[in-house]
N, CA, C and O atoms as a Tinker XYZ file with bonds, in Angstrom:
   292  protein
     1  N     97.108000  106.698000  101.418000    73     2
     2  CA    96.056000  106.277000  102.318000    64     1     3
     3  C     95.753000  104.792000  101.955000    63     2     4     5
     4  O     95.245000  104.483000  100.877000    81     3
     5  N     96.074000  103.940000  102.866000    73     3     6
     6  CA    95.969000  102.526000  102.634000    64     5     7
     7  C     94.488000  102.120000  102.393000    63     6     8     9
     8  O     94.243000  101.272000  101.535000    81     7
     9  N     93.558000  102.656000  103.069000    73     7    10
    10  CA    92.150000  102.239000  102.935000    64     9    11
    11  C     91.596000  102.611000  101.548000    63    10    12    13
    12  O     90.697000  101.947000  101.033000    81    11
    13  N     92.130000  103.652000  100.971000    73    11    14
    14  CA    91.677000  104.028000   99.599000    64    13    15
    15  C     92.134000  102.957000   98.581000    63    14    16    17
    16  O     91.359000  102.575000   97.704000    81    15
    17  N     93.369000  102.480000   98.691000    73    15    18
    18  CA    93.821000  101.427000   97.810000    64    17    19
    19  C     93.135000  100.101000   98.143000    63    18    20    21
    20  O     92.774000   99.345000   97.242000    81    19
    21  N     92.958000   99.824000   99.413000    73    19    22
    22  CA    92.409000   98.518000   99.806000    64    21    23
    23  C     90.994000   98.322000   99.294000    63    22    24    25
    24  O     90.618000   97.233000   98.860000    81    23
    25  N     90.209000   99.406000   99.353000    73    23    26
    26  CA    88.765000   99.313000   98.984000    64    25    27
    27  C     88.515000  100.013000   97.662000    63    26    28    29
    28  O     87.442000  100.588000   97.478000    81    27
    29  N     89.466000   99.988000   96.731000    73    27    30
    30  CA    89.331000  100.602000   95.408000    64    29    31
    31  C     88.069000  100.121000   94.735000    63    30    32    33
    32  O     87.832000   98.914000   94.667000    81    31
    33  N     87.228000  101.053000   94.223000    73    31    34
    34  CA    86.028000  100.722000   93.543000    64    33    35
    35  C     84.853000  100.447000   94.446000    63    34    36    37
    36  O     83.763000  100.139000   93.963000    81    35
    37  N     85.048000  100.552000   95.764000    73    35    38
    38  CA    83.983000  100.291000   96.719000    64    37    39
    39  C     83.478000  101.563000   97.323000    63    38    40    41
    40  O     84.152000  102.592000   97.264000    81    39
    41  N     82.308000  101.516000   97.902000    73    39    42
    42  CA    81.794000  102.633000   98.675000    64    41    43
    43  C     82.051000  102.338000  100.135000    63    42    44    45
    44  O     81.791000  101.241000  100.629000    81    43
    45  N     82.584000  103.375000  100.832000    73    43    46
    46  CA    83.026000  103.201000  102.198000    64    45    47
    47  C     82.276000  104.225000  103.042000    63    46    48    49
    48  O     82.081000  105.360000  102.608000    81    47
    49  N     81.855000  103.837000  104.241000    73    47    50
    50  CA    81.243000  104.793000  105.176000    64    49    51
    51  C     82.193000  104.790000  106.426000    63    50    52    53
    52  O     82.586000  103.751000  106.956000    81    51
    53  N     82.517000  106.027000  106.835000    73    51    54
    54  CA    83.356000  106.188000  108.027000    64    53    55
    55  C     82.537000  107.096000  108.969000    63    54    56    57
    56  O     82.132000  108.194000  108.589000    81    55
    57  N     82.311000  106.630000  110.158000    73    55    58
    58  CA    81.550000  107.376000  111.172000    64    57    59
    59  C     82.502000  107.789000  112.268000    63    58    60    61
    60  O     83.275000  106.995000  112.803000    81    59
    61  N     82.404000  109.180000  112.604000    73    59    62
    62  CA    83.327000  109.653000  113.569000    64    61    63
    63  C     82.665000  110.884000  114.230000    63    62    64    65
    64  O     81.622000  111.370000  113.794000    81    63
    65  N     83.326000  111.356000  115.301000    73    63    66
    66  CA    82.931000  112.572000  115.957000    64    65    67
    67  C     83.172000  113.739000  115.009000    63    66    68    69
    68  O     84.160000  113.745000  114.275000    81    67
    69  N     82.269000  114.739000  115.016000    73    67    70
    70  CA    82.363000  115.894000  114.135000    64    69    71
    71  C     83.719000  116.588000  114.141000    63    70    72    73
    72  O     84.257000  116.905000  113.080000    81    71
    73  N     84.259000  116.819000  115.292000    73    71    74
    74  CA    85.546000  117.525000  115.382000    64    73    75
    75  C     86.633000  116.656000  114.776000    63    74    76    77
    76  O     87.497000  117.168000  114.064000    81    75
    77  N     86.615000  115.379000  115.036000    73    75    78
    78  CA    87.628000  114.470000  114.446000    64    77    79
    79  C     87.501000  114.411000  112.904000    63    78    80    81
    80  O     88.501000  114.355000  112.188000    81    79
    81  N     86.227000  114.426000  112.412000    73    79    82
    82  CA    86.004000  114.450000  110.972000    64    81    83
    83  C     86.556000  115.728000  110.395000    63    82    84    85
    84  O     87.239000  115.692000  109.372000    81    83
    85  N     86.280000  116.871000  111.025000    73    83    86
    86  CA    86.737000  118.131000  110.533000    64    85    87
    87  C     88.247000  118.159000  110.490000    63    86    88    89
    88  O     88.818000  118.645000  109.513000    81    87
    89  N     88.905000  117.661000  111.501000    73    87    90
    90  CA    90.340000  117.563000  111.589000    64    89    91
    91  C     90.893000  116.629000  110.444000    63    90    92    93
    92  O     91.903000  116.942000  109.813000    81    91
    93  N     90.244000  115.558000  110.220000    73    91    94
    94  CA    90.671000  114.652000  109.148000    64    93    95
    95  C     90.573000  115.273000  107.759000    63    94    96    97
    96  O     91.419000  115.055000  106.891000    81    95
    97  N     89.476000  116.080000  107.576000    73    95    98
    98  CA    89.277000  116.726000  106.259000    64    97    99
    99  C     90.338000  117.812000  105.971000    63    98   100   101
   100  O     90.538000  118.214000  104.824000    81    99
   101  N     91.000000  118.265000  107.025000    73    99   102
   102  CA    92.097000  119.287000  106.826000    64   101   103
   103  C     93.241000  118.715000  105.927000    63   102   104   105
   104  O     94.063000  119.478000  105.421000    81   103
   105  N     93.283000  117.408000  105.742000    73   103   106
   106  CA    94.298000  116.843000  104.855000    64   105   107
   107  C     94.048000  117.379000  103.429000    63   106   108   109
   108  O     95.005000  117.529000  102.670000    81   107
   109  N     92.778000  117.673000  103.038000    73   107   110
   110  CA    92.469000  118.095000  101.733000    64   109   111
   111  C     91.848000  119.478000  101.652000    63   110   112   113
   112  O     91.786000  120.077000  100.579000    81   111
   113  N     91.387000  119.984000  102.794000    73   111   114
   114  CA    90.643000  121.228000  102.870000    64   113   115
   115  C     91.459000  122.330000  103.479000    63   114   116   117
   116  O     92.508000  122.092000  104.078000    81   115
   117  N     90.979000  123.517000  103.323000    73   115   118
   118  CA    91.642000  124.713000  103.891000    64   117   119
   119  C     90.677000  125.263000  104.979000    63   118   120   121
   120  O     89.461000  125.302000  104.788000    81   119
   121  N     91.248000  125.671000  106.088000    73   119   122
   122  CA    90.459000  126.288000  107.136000    64   121   123
   123  C     90.606000  127.773000  106.987000    63   122   124   125
   124  O     91.707000  128.305000  107.128000    81   123
   125  N     89.506000  128.464000  106.700000    73   123   126
   126  CA    89.537000  129.942000  106.585000    64   125   127
   127  C     89.649000  130.561000  107.988000    63   126   128   129
   128  O     88.690000  130.495000  108.756000    81   127
   129  N     90.738000  131.129000  108.320000    73   127   130
   130  CA    90.970000  131.595000  109.695000    64   129   131
   131  C     90.175000  132.795000  110.067000    63   130   132   133
   132  O     90.081000  133.119000  111.251000    81   131
   133  N     89.576000  133.497000  109.083000    73   131   134
   134  CA    88.760000  134.653000  109.397000    64   133   135
   135  C     87.393000  134.267000  109.891000    63   134   136   137
   136  O     86.842000  134.969000  110.739000    81   135
   137  N     86.805000  133.172000  109.399000    73   135   138
   138  CA    85.465000  132.773000  109.808000    64   137   139
   139  C     85.395000  131.269000  110.197000    63   138   140   141
   140  O     84.301000  130.759000  110.438000    81   139
   141  N     86.491000  130.588000  110.260000    73   139   142
   142  CA    86.591000  129.195000  110.604000    64   141   143
   143  C     85.731000  128.242000  109.778000    63   142   144   145
   144  O     85.234000  127.221000  110.255000    81   143
   145  N     85.585000  128.632000  108.522000    73   143   146
   146  CA    84.848000  127.790000  107.623000    64   145   147
   147  C     85.829000  126.809000  106.931000    63   146   148   149
   148  O     86.963000  127.168000  106.613000    81   147
   149  N     85.373000  125.601000  106.716000    73   147   150
   150  CA    86.167000  124.587000  106.029000    64   149   151
   151  C     85.852000  124.728000  104.552000    63   150   152   153
   152  O     84.685000  124.743000  104.161000    81   151
   153  N     86.917000  124.834000  103.706000    73   151   154
   154  CA    86.729000  125.065000  102.262000    64   153   155
   155  C     87.468000  123.973000  101.481000    63   154   156   157
   156  O     88.562000  123.556000  101.861000    81   155
   157  N     86.856000  123.520000  100.390000    73   155   158
   158  CA    87.514000  122.626000   99.501000    64   157   159
   159  C     87.297000  123.144000   98.069000    63   158   160   161
   160  O     86.163000  123.380000   97.651000    81   159
   161  N     88.378000  123.312000   97.341000    73   159   162
   162  CA    88.286000  123.818000   95.968000    64   161   163
   163  C     87.498000  125.137000   95.872000    63   162   164   165
   164  O     86.662000  125.353000   94.994000    81   163
   165  N     87.830000  125.994000   96.838000    73   163   166
   166  CA    87.173000  127.344000   96.928000    64   165   167
   167  C     85.676000  127.281000   97.232000    63   166   168   169
   168  O     84.983000  128.284000   97.065000    81   167
   169  N     85.164000  126.146000   97.668000    73   167   170
   170  CA    83.749000  126.019000   98.046000    64   169   171
   171  C     83.657000  125.787000   99.598000    63   170   172   173
   172  O     84.451000  125.066000  100.202000    81   171
   173  N     82.689000  126.416000  100.147000    73   171   174
   174  CA    82.456000  126.297000  101.577000    64   173   175
   175  C     81.810000  124.914000  101.867000    63   174   176   177
   176  O     80.752000  124.580000  101.332000    81   175
   177  N     82.467000  124.150000  102.708000    73   175   178
   178  CA    81.890000  122.853000  103.169000    64   177   179
   179  C     81.115000  122.957000  104.433000    63   178   180   181
   180  O     80.005000  122.438000  104.552000    81   179
   181  N     81.699000  123.626000  105.371000    73   179   182
   182  CA    81.036000  123.773000  106.688000    64   181   183
   183  C     81.623000  124.961000  107.431000    63   182   184   185
   184  O     82.782000  125.337000  107.257000    81   183
   185  N     80.763000  125.535000  108.269000    73   183   186
   186  CA    81.202000  126.677000  109.090000    64   185   187
   187  C     81.798000  126.193000  110.389000    63   186   188   189
   188  O     82.165000  125.028000  110.544000    81   187
   189  N     81.883000  127.128000  111.320000    73   187   190
   190  CA    82.411000  126.836000  112.655000    64   189   191
   191  C     81.534000  125.819000  113.390000    63   190   192   193
   192  O     82.006000  124.983000  114.160000    81   191
   193  N     80.254000  125.933000  113.114000    73   191   194
   194  CA    79.294000  125.009000  113.791000    64   193   195
   195  C     79.335000  123.642000  113.150000    63   194   196   197
   196  O     79.568000  123.529000  111.946000    81   195
   197  N     79.114000  122.603000  113.932000    73   195   198
   198  CA    79.044000  121.281000  113.479000    64   197   199
   199  C     77.649000  120.720000  113.732000    63   198   200   201
   200  O     77.184000  120.726000  114.872000    81   199
   201  N     77.001000  120.257000  112.734000    73   199   202
   202  CA    75.736000  119.565000  112.926000    64   201   203
   203  C     76.031000  118.094000  113.244000    63   202   204   205
   204  O     77.138000  117.604000  113.022000    81   203
   205  N     75.064000  117.438000  113.744000    73   203   206
   206  CA    75.254000  116.011000  114.061000    64   205   207
   207  C     74.118000  115.196000  113.449000    63   206   208   209
   208  O     72.972000  115.362000  113.867000    81   207
   209  N     74.370000  114.377000  112.536000    73   207   210
   210  CA    75.670000  114.064000  111.938000    64   209   211
   211  C     75.915000  114.983000  110.733000    63   210   212   213
   212  O     74.988000  115.571000  110.176000    81   211
   213  N     77.179000  115.084000  110.356000    73   211   214
   214  CA    77.617000  115.734000  109.106000    64   213   215
   215  C     77.935000  114.574000  108.184000    63   214   216   217
   216  O     78.556000  113.598000  108.602000    81   215
   217  N     77.511000  114.673000  106.927000    73   215   218
   218  CA    77.777000  113.594000  105.998000    64   217   219
   219  C     78.528000  114.196000  104.811000    63   218   220   221
   220  O     78.085000  115.160000  104.187000    81   219
   221  N     79.657000  113.603000  104.532000    73   219   222
   222  CA    80.534000  114.046000  103.428000    64   221   223
   223  C     80.708000  112.925000  102.427000    63   222   224   225
   224  O     80.807000  111.761000  102.814000    81   223
   225  N     80.746000  113.251000  101.164000    73   223   226
   226  CA    81.101000  112.317000  100.104000    64   225   227
   227  C     82.459000  112.668000   99.640000    63   226   228   229
   228  O     82.672000  113.799000   99.203000    81   227
   229  N     83.415000  111.757000   99.705000    73   227   230
   230  CA    84.757000  111.944000   99.217000    64   229   231
   231  C     84.957000  111.049000   98.010000    63   230   232   233
   232  O     84.722000  109.843000   98.085000    81   231
   233  N     85.386000  111.621000   96.906000    73   231   234
   234  CA    85.599000  110.864000   95.693000    64   233   235
   235  C     87.062000  110.829000   95.341000    63   234   236   237
   236  O     87.727000  111.864000   95.312000    81   235
   237  N     87.561000  109.657000   95.076000    73   235   238
   238  CA    88.986000  109.455000   94.762000    64   237   239
   239  C     89.099000  108.841000   93.382000    63   238   240   241
   240  O     88.229000  108.090000   92.941000    81   239
   241  N     90.187000  109.174000   92.712000    73   239   242
   242  CA    90.645000  108.518000   91.483000    64   241   243
   243  C     92.015000  108.040000   91.782000    63   242   244   245
   244  O     92.938000  108.830000   91.984000    81   243
   245  N     92.159000  106.719000   91.813000    73   243   246
   246  CA    93.371000  106.087000   92.290000    64   245   247
   247  C     93.566000  106.567000   93.747000    63   246   248   249
   248  O     92.691000  106.317000   94.576000    81   247
   249  N     94.621000  107.211000   94.070000    73   247   250
   250  CA    94.848000  107.632000   95.497000    64   249   251
   251  C     94.683000  109.158000   95.661000    63   250   252   253
   252  O     95.010000  109.714000   96.710000    81   251
   253  N     94.170000  109.824000   94.607000    73   251   254
   254  CA    94.068000  111.296000   94.692000    64   253   255
   255  C     92.649000  111.658000   94.876000    63   254   256   257
   256  O     91.766000  111.099000   94.227000    81   255
   257  N     92.399000  112.615000   95.778000    73   255   258
   258  CA    91.079000  113.142000   96.060000    64   257   259
   259  C     90.605000  113.949000   94.803000    63   258   260   261
   260  O     91.375000  114.729000   94.241000    81   259
   261  N     89.379000  113.752000   94.393000    73   259   262
   262  CA    88.833000  114.406000   93.272000    64   261   263
   263  C     87.749000  115.416000   93.644000    63   262   264   265
   264  O     87.603000  116.450000   92.992000    81   263
   265  N     86.992000  115.110000   94.694000    73   263   266
   266  CA    85.940000  116.013000   95.122000    64   265   267
   267  C     85.500000  115.665000   96.496000    63   266   268   269
   268  O     85.538000  114.499000   96.888000    81   267
   269  N     85.067000  116.686000   97.269000    73   267   270
   270  CA    84.485000  116.511000   98.578000    64   269   271
   271  C     83.178000  117.298000   98.565000    63   270   272   273
   272  O     83.163000  118.473000   98.199000    81   271
   273  N     82.103000  116.666000   98.954000    73   271   274
   274  CA    80.797000  117.247000   98.982000    64   273   275
   275  C     80.132000  117.110000  100.356000    63   274   276   277
   276  O     80.192000  116.035000  100.954000    81   275
   277  N     79.525000  118.126000  100.850000    73   275   278
   278  CA    78.741000  118.006000  102.073000    64   277   279
   279  C     77.352000  117.619000  101.596000    63   278   280   281
   280  O     76.760000  118.319000  100.775000    81   279
   281  N     76.824000  116.506000  102.105000    73   279   282
   282  CA    75.508000  116.047000  101.718000    64   281   283
   283  C     74.497000  116.600000  102.696000    63   282   284   285
   284  O     74.557000  116.347000  103.899000    81   283
   285  N     73.565000  117.361000  102.147000    73   283   286
   286  CA    72.492000  117.942000  102.968000    64   285   287
   287  C     71.393000  116.894000  103.091000    63   286   288   289
   288  O     71.132000  116.136000  102.157000    81   287
   289  N     70.762000  116.863000  104.242000    73   287   290
   290  CA    69.669000  115.888000  104.440000    64   289   291
   291  C     68.514000  116.561000  105.146000    63   290   292
   292  O     67.495000  115.923000  105.409000    81   291
C-alpha cells in the first residue's frame, strides 16, 4: 500500500462511504457469512448495519497491519 509507505509515522484520515469502507477493510478482515459481521483478529468490528459515520483506527508497523479498532463515539 503506497500511502502507508508515503505517510510513514503520520496520522492519516480517510473519509468514505460506509459500504466502500467495509469493502476496503475486507483486505484485512473476515466477513462472517452467518451474521454478516466484520471481524478482525477474532474480534467483532461491525455488524450488517452501518452507522454514519463509522470511525476506524488502523495501525501499521512498516507495511503490515497490526490492529484495527472501531472507535465508539
